[in-house]
PyMOL Python script that loads the backbone (N, CA, C, O; Angstrom):
from pymol import cmd

cmd.read_pdbstr("""\
ATOM      1  N   MET A   1     -60.604  80.744   5.740  1.00  0.00           N
ATOM      2  CA  MET A   1     -61.336  79.993   4.744  1.00  0.00           C
ATOM      3  C   MET A   1     -62.551  79.366   5.426  1.00  0.00           C
ATOM      4  O   MET A   1     -62.421  78.715   6.463  1.00  0.00           O
ATOM      5  N   LYS A   2     -63.682  79.557   4.864  1.00  0.00           N
ATOM      6  CA  LYS A   2     -64.935  79.045   5.406  1.00  0.00           C
ATOM      7  C   LYS A   2     -65.294  77.748   4.675  1.00  0.00           C
ATOM      8  O   LYS A   2     -65.413  77.733   3.450  1.00  0.00           O
ATOM      9  N   LEU A   3     -65.468  76.646   5.446  1.00  0.00           N
ATOM     10  CA  LEU A   3     -65.819  75.345   4.871  1.00  0.00           C
ATOM     11  C   LEU A   3     -67.083  74.827   5.535  1.00  0.00           C
ATOM     12  O   LEU A   3     -67.308  75.051   6.724  1.00  0.00           O
ATOM     13  N   GLU A   4     -67.900  74.139   4.766  1.00  0.00           N
ATOM     14  CA  GLU A   4     -69.151  73.579   5.279  1.00  0.00           C
ATOM     15  C   GLU A   4     -68.939  72.126   5.709  1.00  0.00           C
ATOM     16  O   GLU A   4     -68.301  71.350   4.999  1.00  0.00           O
ATOM     17  N   ILE A   5     -69.472  71.769   6.863  1.00  0.00           N
ATOM     18  CA  ILE A   5     -69.465  70.386   7.315  1.00  0.00           C
ATOM     19  C   ILE A   5     -70.574  69.670   6.566  1.00  0.00           C
ATOM     20  O   ILE A   5     -71.723  70.111   6.581  1.00  0.00           O
ATOM     21  N   LYS A   6     -70.232  68.556   5.904  1.00  0.00           N
ATOM     22  CA  LYS A   6     -71.192  67.863   5.042  1.00  0.00           C
ATOM     23  C   LYS A   6     -71.335  66.400   5.429  1.00  0.00           C
ATOM     24  O   LYS A   6     -70.456  65.806   6.054  1.00  0.00           O
ATOM     25  N   LYS A   7     -72.473  65.841   5.036  1.00  0.00           N
ATOM     26  CA  LYS A   7     -72.693  64.413   5.195  1.00  0.00           C
ATOM     27  C   LYS A   7     -71.958  63.710   4.055  1.00  0.00           C
ATOM     28  O   LYS A   7     -72.121  64.050   2.883  1.00  0.00           O
ATOM     29  N   ILE A   8     -71.137  62.711   4.433  1.00  0.00           N
ATOM     30  CA  ILE A   8     -70.383  61.938   3.445  1.00  0.00           C
ATOM     31  C   ILE A   8     -70.678  60.476   3.734  1.00  0.00           C
ATOM     32  O   ILE A   8     -70.096  59.894   4.650  1.00  0.00           O
ATOM     33  N   GLY A   9     -71.570  59.880   2.966  1.00  0.00           N
ATOM     34  CA  GLY A   9     -72.007  58.513   3.259  1.00  0.00           C
ATOM     35  C   GLY A   9     -72.718  58.484   4.597  1.00  0.00           C
ATOM     36  O   GLY A   9     -73.653  59.254   4.818  1.00  0.00           O
ATOM     37  N   ASN A  10     -72.288  57.603   5.495  1.00  0.00           N
ATOM     38  CA  ASN A  10     -72.864  57.532   6.836  1.00  0.00           C
ATOM     39  C   ASN A  10     -72.089  58.381   7.832  1.00  0.00           C
ATOM     40  O   ASN A  10     -72.361  58.330   9.032  1.00  0.00           O
ATOM     41  N   SER A  11     -71.127  59.163   7.350  1.00  0.00           N
ATOM     42  CA  SER A  11     -70.277  59.972   8.216  1.00  0.00           C
ATOM     43  C   SER A  11     -70.511  61.450   7.956  1.00  0.00           C
ATOM     44  O   SER A  11     -71.326  61.827   7.114  1.00  0.00           O
ATOM     45  N   THR A  12     -69.785  62.277   8.687  1.00  0.00           N
ATOM     46  CA  THR A  12     -69.805  63.718   8.508  1.00  0.00           C
ATOM     47  C   THR A  12     -68.368  64.176   8.365  1.00  0.00           C
ATOM     48  O   THR A  12     -67.487  63.675   9.064  1.00  0.00           O
ATOM     49  N   GLY A  13     -68.115  65.127   7.465  1.00  0.00           N
ATOM     50  CA  GLY A  13     -66.736  65.553   7.281  1.00  0.00           C
ATOM     51  C   GLY A  13     -66.624  66.872   6.552  1.00  0.00           C
ATOM     52  O   GLY A  13     -67.616  67.500   6.183  1.00  0.00           O
ATOM     53  N   LEU A  14     -65.375  67.268   6.359  1.00  0.00           N
ATOM     54  CA  LEU A  14     -65.042  68.476   5.609  1.00  0.00           C
ATOM     55  C   LEU A  14     -64.388  68.070   4.301  1.00  0.00           C
ATOM     56  O   LEU A  14     -63.585  67.137   4.269  1.00  0.00           O
ATOM     57  N   ILE A  15     -64.718  68.752   3.242  1.00  0.00           N
ATOM     58  CA  ILE A  15     -64.049  68.551   1.970  1.00  0.00           C
ATOM     59  C   ILE A  15     -63.090  69.720   1.805  1.00  0.00           C
ATOM     60  O   ILE A  15     -63.503  70.879   1.764  1.00  0.00           O
ATOM     61  N   LEU A  16     -61.795  69.397   1.712  1.00  0.00           N
ATOM     62  CA  LEU A  16     -60.781  70.438   1.604  1.00  0.00           C
ATOM     63  C   LEU A  16     -60.535  70.776   0.139  1.00  0.00           C
ATOM     64  O   LEU A  16     -60.339  69.879  -0.682  1.00  0.00           O
ATOM     65  N   PRO A  17     -60.543  72.061  -0.193  1.00  0.00           N
ATOM     66  CA  PRO A  17     -60.306  72.473  -1.572  1.00  0.00           C
ATOM     67  C   PRO A  17     -58.888  72.112  -2.033  1.00  0.00           C
ATOM     68  O   PRO A  17     -57.969  72.004  -1.221  1.00  0.00           O
ATOM     69  N   LYS A  18     -58.729  71.930  -3.343  1.00  0.00           N
ATOM     70  CA  LYS A  18     -57.431  71.582  -3.929  1.00  0.00           C
ATOM     71  C   LYS A  18     -56.335  72.558  -3.512  1.00  0.00           C
ATOM     72  O   LYS A  18     -55.212  72.147  -3.218  1.00  0.00           O
ATOM     73  N   GLU A  19     -56.658  73.847  -3.487  1.00  0.00           N
ATOM     74  CA  GLU A  19     -55.663  74.866  -3.147  1.00  0.00           C
ATOM     75  C   GLU A  19     -55.111  74.650  -1.738  1.00  0.00           C
ATOM     76  O   GLU A  19     -53.908  74.783  -1.515  1.00  0.00           O
ATOM     77  N   LEU A  20     -55.985  74.318  -0.793  1.00  0.00           N
ATOM     78  CA  LEU A  20     -55.551  74.085   0.585  1.00  0.00           C
ATOM     79  C   LEU A  20     -54.708  72.817   0.671  1.00  0.00           C
ATOM     80  O   LEU A  20     -53.683  72.796   1.352  1.00  0.00           O
ATOM     81  N   LEU A  21     -55.135  71.765  -0.017  1.00  0.00           N
ATOM     82  CA  LEU A  21     -54.359  70.523  -0.035  1.00  0.00           C
ATOM     83  C   LEU A  21     -52.962  70.770  -0.597  1.00  0.00           C
ATOM     84  O   LEU A  21     -51.982  70.226  -0.087  1.00  0.00           O
ATOM     85  N   ALA A  22     -52.869  71.583  -1.637  1.00  0.00           N
ATOM     86  CA  ALA A  22     -51.569  71.886  -2.237  1.00  0.00           C
ATOM     87  C   ALA A  22     -50.689  72.658  -1.254  1.00  0.00           C
ATOM     88  O   ALA A  22     -49.501  72.363  -1.126  1.00  0.00           O
ATOM     89  N   ARG A  23     -51.263  73.643  -0.560  1.00  0.00           N
ATOM     90  CA  ARG A  23     -50.482  74.430   0.407  1.00  0.00           C
ATOM     91  C   ARG A  23     -49.977  73.574   1.549  1.00  0.00           C
ATOM     92  O   ARG A  23     -48.876  73.798   2.053  1.00  0.00           O
ATOM     93  N   LEU A  24     -50.779  72.580   1.969  1.00  0.00           N
ATOM     94  CA  LEU A  24     -50.383  71.694   3.066  1.00  0.00           C
ATOM     95  C   LEU A  24     -49.563  70.503   2.569  1.00  0.00           C
ATOM     96  O   LEU A  24     -49.105  69.686   3.368  1.00  0.00           O
ATOM     97  N   ALA A  25     -49.382  70.406   1.274  1.00  0.00           N
ATOM     98  CA  ALA A  25     -48.653  69.279   0.655  1.00  0.00           C
ATOM     99  C   ALA A  25     -49.300  67.952   1.031  1.00  0.00           C
ATOM    100  O   ALA A  25     -48.612  66.995   1.386  1.00  0.00           O
ATOM    101  N   LEU A  26     -50.633  67.902   0.949  1.00  0.00           N
ATOM    102  CA  LEU A  26     -51.385  66.693   1.278  1.00  0.00           C
ATOM    103  C   LEU A  26     -52.004  66.094   0.031  1.00  0.00           C
ATOM    104  O   LEU A  26     -52.356  66.790  -0.921  1.00  0.00           O
ATOM    105  N   LYS A  27     -52.126  64.769   0.075  1.00  0.00           N
ATOM    106  CA  LYS A  27     -52.785  64.052  -1.013  1.00  0.00           C
ATOM    107  C   LYS A  27     -53.846  63.139  -0.413  1.00  0.00           C
ATOM    108  O   LYS A  27     -53.792  62.803   0.770  1.00  0.00           O
ATOM    109  N   GLN A  28     -54.799  62.747  -1.229  1.00  0.00           N
ATOM    110  CA  GLN A  28     -55.864  61.861  -0.779  1.00  0.00           C
ATOM    111  C   GLN A  28     -55.260  60.593  -0.174  1.00  0.00           C
ATOM    112  O   GLN A  28     -54.345  59.996  -0.742  1.00  0.00           O
ATOM    113  N   GLY A  29     -55.774  60.200   0.967  1.00  0.00           N
ATOM    114  CA  GLY A  29     -55.310  58.993   1.645  1.00  0.00           C
ATOM    115  C   GLY A  29     -54.272  59.246   2.725  1.00  0.00           C
ATOM    116  O   GLY A  29     -53.991  58.359   3.531  1.00  0.00           O
ATOM    117  N   GLN A  30     -53.694  60.455   2.755  1.00  0.00           N
ATOM    118  CA  GLN A  30     -52.736  60.772   3.803  1.00  0.00           C
ATOM    119  C   GLN A  30     -53.462  61.110   5.097  1.00  0.00           C
ATOM    120  O   GLN A  30     -54.651  61.428   5.093  1.00  0.00           O
ATOM    121  N   TRP A  31     -52.731  61.037   6.203  1.00  0.00           N
ATOM    122  CA  TRP A  31     -53.286  61.346   7.521  1.00  0.00           C
ATOM    123  C   TRP A  31     -52.908  62.759   7.934  1.00  0.00           C
ATOM    124  O   TRP A  31     -51.896  63.297   7.485  1.00  0.00           O
ATOM    125  N   VAL A  32     -53.732  63.360   8.797  1.00  0.00           N
ATOM    126  CA  VAL A  32     -53.446  64.678   9.369  1.00  0.00           C
ATOM    127  C   VAL A  32     -53.600  64.613  10.882  1.00  0.00           C
ATOM    128  O   VAL A  32     -54.294  63.745  11.413  1.00  0.00           O
ATOM    129  N   ASN A  33     -52.947  65.537  11.562  1.00  0.00           N
ATOM    130  CA  ASN A  33     -53.146  65.736  12.991  1.00  0.00           C
ATOM    131  C   ASN A  33     -54.139  66.874  13.164  1.00  0.00           C
ATOM    132  O   ASN A  33     -54.051  67.895  12.481  1.00  0.00           O
ATOM    133  N   VAL A  34     -55.080  66.696  14.076  1.00  0.00           N
ATOM    134  CA  VAL A  34     -56.005  67.758  14.434  1.00  0.00           C
ATOM    135  C   VAL A  34     -55.776  68.047  15.907  1.00  0.00           C
ATOM    136  O   VAL A  34     -55.940  67.168  16.754  1.00  0.00           O
ATOM    137  N   THR A  35     -55.396  69.286  16.209  1.00  0.00           N
ATOM    138  CA  THR A  35     -55.080  69.692  17.569  1.00  0.00           C
ATOM    139  C   THR A  35     -56.087  70.738  18.013  1.00  0.00           C
ATOM    140  O   THR A  35     -56.320  71.725  17.315  1.00  0.00           O
ATOM    141  N   GLU A  36     -56.685  70.518  19.180  1.00  0.00           N
ATOM    142  CA  GLU A  36     -57.617  71.491  19.736  1.00  0.00           C
ATOM    143  C   GLU A  36     -56.840  72.471  20.597  1.00  0.00           C
ATOM    144  O   GLU A  36     -56.078  72.064  21.475  1.00  0.00           O
ATOM    145  N   ASN A  37     -57.030  73.759  20.349  1.00  0.00           N
ATOM    146  CA  ASN A  37     -56.350  74.809  21.100  1.00  0.00           C
ATOM    147  C   ASN A  37     -57.187  75.227  22.313  1.00  0.00           C
ATOM    148  O   ASN A  37     -58.381  74.937  22.384  1.00  0.00           O
ATOM    149  N   ALA A  38     -56.556  75.899  23.248  1.00  0.00           N
ATOM    150  CA  ALA A  38     -57.223  76.324  24.483  1.00  0.00           C
ATOM    151  C   ALA A  38     -58.419  77.232  24.209  1.00  0.00           C
ATOM    152  O   ALA A  38     -59.376  77.243  24.982  1.00  0.00           O
ATOM    153  N   ASP A  39     -58.371  77.994  23.112  1.00  0.00           N
ATOM    154  CA  ASP A  39     -59.466  78.920  22.801  1.00  0.00           C
ATOM    155  C   ASP A  39     -60.614  78.250  22.049  1.00  0.00           C
ATOM    156  O   ASP A  39     -61.557  78.926  21.637  1.00  0.00           O
ATOM    157  N   GLY A  40     -60.545  76.911  21.863  1.00  0.00           N
ATOM    158  CA  GLY A  40     -61.615  76.187  21.181  1.00  0.00           C
ATOM    159  C   GLY A  40     -61.404  76.043  19.685  1.00  0.00           C
ATOM    160  O   GLY A  40     -62.155  75.330  19.020  1.00  0.00           O
ATOM    161  N   SER A  41     -60.392  76.711  19.149  1.00  0.00           N
ATOM    162  CA  SER A  41     -60.102  76.566  17.726  1.00  0.00           C
ATOM    163  C   SER A  41     -59.344  75.260  17.497  1.00  0.00           C
ATOM    164  O   SER A  41     -58.881  74.627  18.447  1.00  0.00           O
ATOM    165  N   ILE A  42     -59.221  74.866  16.245  1.00  0.00           N
ATOM    166  CA  ILE A  42     -58.479  73.655  15.926  1.00  0.00           C
ATOM    167  C   ILE A  42     -57.387  73.970  14.924  1.00  0.00           C
ATOM    168  O   ILE A  42     -57.464  74.948  14.180  1.00  0.00           O
ATOM    169  N   ARG A  43     -56.369  73.123  14.920  1.00  0.00           N
ATOM    170  CA  ARG A  43     -55.262  73.253  13.976  1.00  0.00           C
ATOM    171  C   ARG A  43     -55.146  71.933  13.230  1.00  0.00           C
ATOM    172  O   ARG A  43     -55.098  70.868  13.845  1.00  0.00           O
ATOM    173  N   VAL A  44     -55.102  72.002  11.912  1.00  0.00           N
ATOM    174  CA  VAL A  44     -54.940  70.814  11.078  1.00  0.00           C
ATOM    175  C   VAL A  44     -53.557  70.894  10.448  1.00  0.00           C
ATOM    176  O   VAL A  44     -53.223  71.887   9.801  1.00  0.00           O
ATOM    177  N   SER A  45     -52.755  69.853  10.635  1.00  0.00           N
ATOM    178  CA  SER A  45     -51.412  69.834  10.073  1.00  0.00           C
ATOM    179  C   SER A  45     -51.094  68.435   9.556  1.00  0.00           C
ATOM    180  O   SER A  45     -51.710  67.460   9.989  1.00  0.00           O
ATOM    181  N   PRO A  46     -50.142  68.327   8.638  1.00  0.00           N
ATOM    182  CA  PRO A  46     -49.783  66.999   8.144  1.00  0.00           C
ATOM    183  C   PRO A  46     -49.349  66.097   9.293  1.00  0.00           C
ATOM    184  O   PRO A  46     -48.717  66.559  10.243  1.00  0.00           O
ATOM    185  N   TYR A  47     -49.686  64.810   9.207  1.00  0.00           N
ATOM    186  CA  TYR A  47     -49.337  63.849  10.245  1.00  0.00           C
ATOM    187  C   TYR A  47     -47.827  63.687  10.334  1.00  0.00           C
ATOM    188  O   TYR A  47     -47.144  63.524   9.323  1.00  0.00           O
ATOM    189  N   ASP A  48     -47.324  63.735  11.551  1.00  0.00           N
ATOM    190  CA  ASP A  48     -45.898  63.567  11.812  1.00  0.00           C
ATOM    191  C   ASP A  48     -45.747  62.507  12.892  1.00  0.00           C
ATOM    192  O   ASP A  48     -46.100  62.766  14.042  1.00  0.00           O
ATOM    193  N   PRO A  49     -45.232  61.311  12.564  1.00  0.00           N
ATOM    194  CA  PRO A  49     -45.111  60.241  13.567  1.00  0.00           C
ATOM    195  C   PRO A  49     -44.308  60.651  14.792  1.00  0.00           C
ATOM    196  O   PRO A  49     -44.624  60.219  15.901  1.00  0.00           O
ATOM    197  N   ALA A  50     -43.267  61.484  14.619  1.00  0.00           N
ATOM    198  CA  ALA A  50     -42.468  61.928  15.763  1.00  0.00           C
ATOM    199  C   ALA A  50     -43.308  62.795  16.696  1.00  0.00           C
ATOM    200  O   ALA A  50     -43.211  62.671  17.917  1.00  0.00           O
ATOM    201  N   PHE A  51     -44.130  63.670  16.128  1.00  0.00           N
ATOM    202  CA  PHE A  51     -45.012  64.514  16.945  1.00  0.00           C
ATOM    203  C   PHE A  51     -46.024  63.646  17.684  1.00  0.00           C
ATOM    204  O   PHE A  51     -46.298  63.875  18.863  1.00  0.00           O
ATOM    205  N   ASP A  52     -46.572  62.664  17.004  1.00  0.00           N
ATOM    206  CA  ASP A  52     -47.548  61.763  17.619  1.00  0.00           C
ATOM    207  C   ASP A  52     -46.926  61.022  18.799  1.00  0.00           C
ATOM    208  O   ASP A  52     -47.557  60.888  19.848  1.00  0.00           O
ATOM    209  N   LYS A  53     -45.708  60.546  18.638  1.00  0.00           N
ATOM    210  CA  LYS A  53     -45.015  59.855  19.726  1.00  0.00           C
ATOM    211  C   LYS A  53     -44.764  60.805  20.900  1.00  0.00           C
ATOM    212  O   LYS A  53     -44.969  60.434  22.056  1.00  0.00           O
ATOM    213  N   ALA A  54     -44.322  62.026  20.603  1.00  0.00           N
ATOM    214  CA  ALA A  54     -44.064  63.013  21.653  1.00  0.00           C
ATOM    215  C   ALA A  54     -45.342  63.337  22.419  1.00  0.00           C
ATOM    216  O   ALA A  54     -45.317  63.460  23.643  1.00  0.00           O
ATOM    217  N   MET A  55     -46.459  63.475  21.707  1.00  0.00           N
ATOM    218  CA  MET A  55     -47.718  63.789  22.381  1.00  0.00           C
ATOM    219  C   MET A  55     -48.162  62.629  23.277  1.00  0.00           C
ATOM    220  O   MET A  55     -48.778  62.859  24.318  1.00  0.00           O
ATOM    221  N   GLY A  56     -47.860  61.394  22.888  1.00  0.00           N
ATOM    222  CA  GLY A  56     -48.162  60.247  23.740  1.00  0.00           C
ATOM    223  C   GLY A  56     -47.371  60.300  25.034  1.00  0.00           C
ATOM    224  O   GLY A  56     -47.894  59.985  26.102  1.00  0.00           O
ATOM    225  N   ILE A  57     -46.110  60.698  24.937  1.00  0.00           N
ATOM    226  CA  ILE A  57     -45.272  60.835  26.133  1.00  0.00           C
ATOM    227  C   ILE A  57     -45.814  61.938  27.028  1.00  0.00           C
ATOM    228  O   ILE A  57     -45.887  61.773  28.245  1.00  0.00           O
ATOM    229  N   VAL A  58     -46.197  63.068  26.427  1.00  0.00           N
ATOM    230  CA  VAL A  58     -46.763  64.181  27.191  1.00  0.00           C
ATOM    231  C   VAL A  58     -48.038  63.743  27.908  1.00  0.00           C
ATOM    232  O   VAL A  58     -48.239  64.079  29.075  1.00  0.00           O
ATOM    233  N   ASP A  59     -48.897  62.998  27.219  1.00  0.00           N
ATOM    234  CA  ASP A  59     -50.132  62.505  27.853  1.00  0.00           C
ATOM    235  C   ASP A  59     -49.807  61.649  29.072  1.00  0.00           C
ATOM    236  O   ASP A  59     -50.443  61.791  30.116  1.00  0.00           O
ATOM    237  N   ASP A  60     -48.820  60.761  28.946  1.00  0.00           N
ATOM    238  CA  ASP A  60     -48.429  59.907  30.074  1.00  0.00           C
ATOM    239  C   ASP A  60     -47.925  60.740  31.249  1.00  0.00           C
ATOM    240  O   ASP A  60     -48.273  60.470  32.399  1.00  0.00           O
ATOM    241  N   ILE A  61     -47.106  61.750  30.961  1.00  0.00           N
ATOM    242  CA  ILE A  61     -46.570  62.618  32.017  1.00  0.00           C
ATOM    243  C   ILE A  61     -47.695  63.380  32.691  1.00  0.00           C
ATOM    244  O   ILE A  61     -47.712  63.511  33.915  1.00  0.00           O
ATOM    245  N   MET A  62     -48.642  63.888  31.895  1.00  0.00           N
ATOM    246  CA  MET A  62     -49.747  64.654  32.470  1.00  0.00           C
ATOM    247  C   MET A  62     -50.605  63.792  33.385  1.00  0.00           C
ATOM    248  O   MET A  62     -51.107  64.271  34.401  1.00  0.00           O
ATOM    249  N   ILE A  63     -50.774  62.524  33.029  1.00  0.00           N
ATOM    250  CA  ILE A  63     -51.545  61.622  33.885  1.00  0.00           C
ATOM    251  C   ILE A  63     -50.772  61.328  35.165  1.00  0.00           C
ATOM    252  O   ILE A  63     -51.334  61.381  36.259  1.00  0.00           O
ATOM    253  N   GLU A  64     -49.497  61.020  35.032  1.00  0.00           N
ATOM    254  CA  GLU A  64     -48.677  60.659  36.193  1.00  0.00           C
ATOM    255  C   GLU A  64     -48.529  61.820  37.176  1.00  0.00           C
ATOM    256  O   GLU A  64     -48.557  61.613  38.389  1.00  0.00           O
ATOM    257  N   TYR A  65     -48.373  63.028  36.664  1.00  0.00           N
ATOM    258  CA  TYR A  65     -48.138  64.198  37.509  1.00  0.00           C
ATOM    259  C   TYR A  65     -49.340  65.141  37.551  1.00  0.00           C
ATOM    260  O   TYR A  65     -49.181  66.352  37.702  1.00  0.00           O
ATOM    261  N   ARG A  66     -50.530  64.584  37.418  1.00  0.00           N
ATOM    262  CA  ARG A  66     -51.758  65.383  37.375  1.00  0.00           C
ATOM    263  C   ARG A  66     -51.884  66.318  38.574  1.00  0.00           C
ATOM    264  O   ARG A  66     -52.149  67.508  38.408  1.00  0.00           O
ATOM    265  N   ASP A  67     -51.692  65.782  39.792  1.00  0.00           N
ATOM    266  CA  ASP A  67     -51.843  66.604  40.995  1.00  0.00           C
ATOM    267  C   ASP A  67     -50.794  67.713  41.057  1.00  0.00           C
ATOM    268  O   ASP A  67     -51.105  68.845  41.427  1.00  0.00           O
ATOM    269  N   THR A  68     -49.568  67.392  40.700  1.00  0.00           N
ATOM    270  CA  THR A  68     -48.496  68.390  40.707  1.00  0.00           C
ATOM    271  C   THR A  68     -48.801  69.502  39.709  1.00  0.00           C
ATOM    272  O   THR A  68     -48.670  70.683  40.029  1.00  0.00           O
ATOM    273  N   LEU A  69     -49.204  69.125  38.516  1.00  0.00           N
ATOM    274  CA  LEU A  69     -49.525  70.125  37.496  1.00  0.00           C
ATOM    275  C   LEU A  69     -50.698  70.994  37.904  1.00  0.00           C
ATOM    276  O   LEU A  69     -50.713  72.193  37.629  1.00  0.00           O
ATOM    277  N   ARG A  70     -51.693  70.385  38.568  1.00  0.00           N
ATOM    278  CA  ARG A  70     -52.853  71.159  39.033  1.00  0.00           C
ATOM    279  C   ARG A  70     -52.404  72.207  40.047  1.00  0.00           C
ATOM    280  O   ARG A  70     -52.852  73.352  39.996  1.00  0.00           O
ATOM    281  N   GLU A  71     -51.514  71.818  40.974  1.00  0.00           N
ATOM    282  CA  GLU A  71     -51.011  72.775  41.974  1.00  0.00           C
ATOM    283  C   GLU A  71     -50.191  73.887  41.323  1.00  0.00           C
ATOM    284  O   GLU A  71     -50.297  75.049  41.716  1.00  0.00           O
ATOM    285  N   LEU A  72     -49.387  73.539  40.344  1.00  0.00           N
ATOM    286  CA  LEU A  72     -48.575  74.549  39.665  1.00  0.00           C
ATOM    287  C   LEU A  72     -49.436  75.536  38.876  1.00  0.00           C
ATOM    288  O   LEU A  72     -49.043  76.684  38.672  1.00  0.00           O
ATOM    289  N   ALA A  73     -50.602  75.087  38.438  1.00  0.00           N
ATOM    290  CA  ALA A  73     -51.479  75.938  37.637  1.00  0.00           C
ATOM    291  C   ALA A  73     -52.205  76.982  38.481  1.00  0.00           C
ATOM    292  O   ALA A  73     -52.781  77.920  37.931  1.00  0.00           O
ATOM    293  N   LYS A  74     -52.190  76.838  39.798  1.00  0.00           N
ATOM    294  CA  LYS A  74     -52.905  77.794  40.669  1.00  0.00           C
ATOM    295  C   LYS A  74     -52.196  79.107  40.750  1.00  0.00           C
ATOM    296  O   LYS A  74     -52.659  80.018  41.436  1.00  0.00           O
TER     297      LYS A  74
END
""", "prot")
cmd.dss("prot")
cmd.show_as("cartoon", "prot")
cmd.util.cbc("prot")
cmd.orient("prot")
């Protein structure tokens, strides 16, 4: 699906069509997670507090073990 990035007031954003909102079971005012993939693409999914908490833990681990992870990636 091709969407245009538009000016919305003093901000910039995407307007999601009704059909897409229905497929994602989203309503106006709800939050979404936006995840950037390694290939530069993005994934938009309904907000999940458990996922958000897990990603916070992963971020902490990645910071704490940065050098170890860098060595393992070689």
